[in-house]
C-alpha positions as CSV (number, residue, x, y, z in Angstrom):
1,M,0.5,0.0,-0.3
2,D,0.9,3.5,-0.8
3,P,1.4,5.8,1.8
4,F,-1.6,8.0,0.0
5,T,-3.8,4.9,1.0
6,I,-3.0,4.7,4.5
7,A,-3.4,8.3,5.5
8,L,-6.5,8.3,3.4
9,I,-7.6,4.5,6.0
10,L,-6.1,6.6,8.5
11,L,-8.2,10.0,8.4
12,W,-11.5,7.8,8.0
13,A,-10.8,6.3,10.8
14,V,-9.8,9.3,13.0
15,V,-13.2,11.5,11.4
16,L,-15.3,8.1,12.6
17,A,-13.9,7.9,16.1
18,L,-14.4,11.7,16.1
19,G,-18.3,11.0,15.5
20,I,-18.7,8.7,17.6
21,V,-17.1,10.7,20.5
22,V,-19.8,13.6,19.1
23,I,-23.1,11.6,19.8
24,A,-21.9,10.4,23.2
25,L,-21.1,14.1,24.2
26,A,-24.7,15.1,22.8
27,R,-26.6,12.2,24.9
28,Q,-24.7,13.1,27.9
29,I,-25.2,16.9,27.8
30,G,-29.8,16.2,27.3
31,I,-28.8,13.8,30.4
32,L,-27.3,16.7,31.9
33,F,-30.1,18.8,30.7
34,E,-32.7,16.6,32.3
35,R,-31.0,16.7,35.5
36,V,-30.7,20.2,36.1
37,A,-34.1,21.2,34.7
38,P,-34.8,25.5,35.4
39,M,-36.0,25.7,39.2
40,G,-38.9,27.4,39.2
41,A,-40.4,29.5,42.5
42,L,-40.5,26.8,45.0
43,M,-44.7,26.3,46.1
44,T,-45.4,25.4,49.2
45,D,-48.9,23.8,50.1
46,A,-49.8,26.0,52.7
47,G,-52.5,28.8,52.0
48,P,-55.2,29.2,49.1
49,K,-54.1,26.5,46.5
50,I,-53.9,26.8,42.7
51,G,-57.6,27.8,41.1
52,E,-58.5,28.4,44.5
53,A,-60.6,32.1,45.0
54,S,-57.9,34.3,46.6
55,P,-59.4,36.5,49.7
56,K,-60.3,39.7,49.4
57,F,-58.6,42.8,50.8
58,A,-58.7,46.2,51.1
59,L,-56.1,48.0,52.0
60,Q,-54.1,51.4,51.8
61,A,-50.7,52.4,50.0
62,L,-48.5,53.4,52.3
63,A,-46.9,56.1,51.0
64,T,-50.0,57.6,49.0
65,G,-52.3,56.8,51.1
66,K,-54.6,55.1,47.9
67,P,-56.8,52.6,48.1
68,V,-55.2,49.3,47.3
69,S,-58.0,46.0,46.0
70,I,-56.4,42.6,46.8
71,G,-58.2,39.0,45.9
72,A,-61.1,41.1,43.8
73,A,-62.6,40.9,40.2
74,S,-59.8,44.1,38.5
75,G,-59.3,42.1,34.8
76,R,-55.4,42.2,35.2
77,A,-54.0,39.8,36.8
78,L,-51.8,41.2,40.2
79,L,-47.9,39.6,41.6
80,I,-48.2,40.4,45.4
81,F,-44.0,40.4,46.3
82,F,-44.5,39.8,50.0
83,L,-41.2,41.8,51.8
84,S,-38.8,42.8,53.9
85,P,-36.8,45.8,55.0
86,T,-34.4,43.2,56.6
87,C,-34.4,40.7,54.0
88,P,-30.6,40.9,51.8
89,V,-32.7,38.8,49.0
90,C,-35.3,40.8,48.9
91,K,-33.4,43.9,48.5
92,K,-31.3,41.5,46.0
93,L,-35.0,41.2,43.8
94,L,-35.7,44.8,44.0
95,P,-34.2,46.0,40.3
96,V,-35.9,42.8,39.0
97,L,-39.3,43.7,39.9
98,K,-39.2,47.5,38.4
99,S,-37.8,45.5,35.2
100,A,-40.6,43.3,35.5
101,Q,-43.2,46.3,36.4
102,K,-41.9,47.4,32.9
103,A,-41.5,44.0,30.9
104,E,-44.8,43.1,31.9
105,K,-47.1,46.3,32.2
106,G,-49.5,45.5,29.8
107,W,-51.2,42.5,32.0
108,L,-49.5,42.4,35.2
109,D,-49.8,44.6,38.1
110,I,-47.6,45.0,41.0
111,V,-47.7,45.2,44.9
112,L,-45.5,45.0,47.4
113,A,-46.6,43.7,50.7
114,S,-44.9,43.4,54.6
115,D,-45.9,44.5,58.1
116,G,-44.5,46.2,61.1
117,E,-44.0,49.6,61.8
118,A,-44.9,52.7,58.8
119,P,-41.6,55.0,59.9
120,R,-39.2,52.0,58.7
121,H,-41.4,51.1,55.3
122,E,-41.6,54.2,54.6
123,A,-37.4,55.2,55.1
124,F,-37.2,51.7,53.0
125,I,-39.3,53.2,50.1
126,T,-37.3,56.1,50.5
127,S,-33.9,54.8,50.2
128,H,-34.8,52.0,47.6
129,K,-36.8,54.2,45.2
130,L,-40.1,52.2,45.2
131,D,-42.9,54.8,44.9
132,G,-44.1,53.3,41.6
133,F,-45.4,50.1,43.8
134,P,-48.4,50.2,45.8
135,Y,-46.5,49.0,49.2
136,V,-49.1,47.7,51.8
137,L,-48.4,46.9,55.3
138,S,-50.9,44.4,56.7
139,S,-50.0,41.1,59.3
140,D,-53.5,39.2,58.2
141,L,-52.6,39.1,54.1
142,G,-49.2,37.1,54.6
143,M,-51.2,35.3,57.1
144,A,-53.9,34.5,54.6
145,Y,-51.6,33.4,52.0
146,R,-49.6,31.2,55.1
147,V,-46.1,33.2,54.4
148,S,-43.8,31.9,56.4
149,R,-40.4,32.4,54.0
150,L,-39.2,35.8,52.2
151,P,-39.3,37.2,49.9
152,Y,-42.7,35.5,48.5
153,G,-44.9,35.9,45.3
154,V,-48.3,35.0,44.9
155,V,-49.7,35.7,41.8
156,L,-53.9,36.4,40.7
157,D,-55.5,37.0,37.4
158,G,-57.8,39.2,36.4
159,E,-61.0,37.7,38.4
160,G,-58.9,36.7,41.5
161,T,-58.4,33.7,41.6
162,V,-54.6,31.8,42.8
163,R,-52.5,31.3,39.7
164,A,-48.9,30.9,40.8
165,K,-46.8,30.9,44.4
166,G,-44.1,30.3,45.8
167,L,-40.7,31.3,47.8
168,I,-38.4,33.4,44.8
169,N,-35.0,34.1,45.3
170,N,-34.2,35.0,41.8
171,R,-35.1,36.1,38.7
172,E,-35.8,33.1,37.2
173,Q,-37.9,31.8,40.0
174,L,-39.5,35.3,39.7
175,E,-40.5,34.3,35.6
176,S,-41.7,31.1,36.4
177,L,-45.0,32.2,38.1
178,F,-45.4,34.3,35.5
179,N,-44.3,31.6,33.0
180,A,-46.8,29.2,35.4
181,K,-49.9,31.4,35.0
182,E,-50.0,31.6,31.0
183,M,-49.1,28.1,30.9
184,G,-51.9,27.2,33.0
185,V,-50.1,25.1,35.6
186,A,-50.0,24.8,39.4
187,S,-46.1,25.4,39.5
188,I,-42.6,24.8,36.4
189,Q,-41.8,21.7,38.4
190,G,-45.2,20.0,38.1
191,F,-45.4,21.0,34.8
192,L,-41.5,18.8,34.5
193,D,-42.5,16.3,36.0
194,Q,-45.4,15.3,33.8
195,V,-43.6,16.3,31.0
196,K,-41.1,13.1,32.0
197,E,-44.2,10.7,32.8
198,A,-45.4,10.8,29.2
């Protein structure tokens, strides 16, 4: 055999070996994506369940004194975002909330909710420039939704029905509440579990 034929055979052997390696790596990447699925908001069983009517509240915004209605039919979706001035994760998510308020303004209103002493929250509103959000103080609101850890979000549809809820630690988990509401599922994790079973 001449050197050209030997080189050609070796080249084809290398190409076939590389093809097998690429197929094996593609399979491993697929398995990795299955194992590391997106993490949605961490939903709890406490409080009103998905699909149930929200408790109704008539509150006043802290800074403006304007009435804030929660749970009543309004024709627009509502995110109730429970936070605290002492919660570092809540503070980290404030720019995300401001961005979501602009990006989702066509269908979503956002209300910030907490409890405690009004002066402390007024200082928090001023220092973090939260004047663009209705900010309500009500321990009854947090108790009605059984909020035990912060930050926590609840999405209501335009009829006042709970469509998504959960503990939120980052932008992806906040957006997972919107996605769950749009898809009509209780949570992104529940949806992914259904897809795996199918």
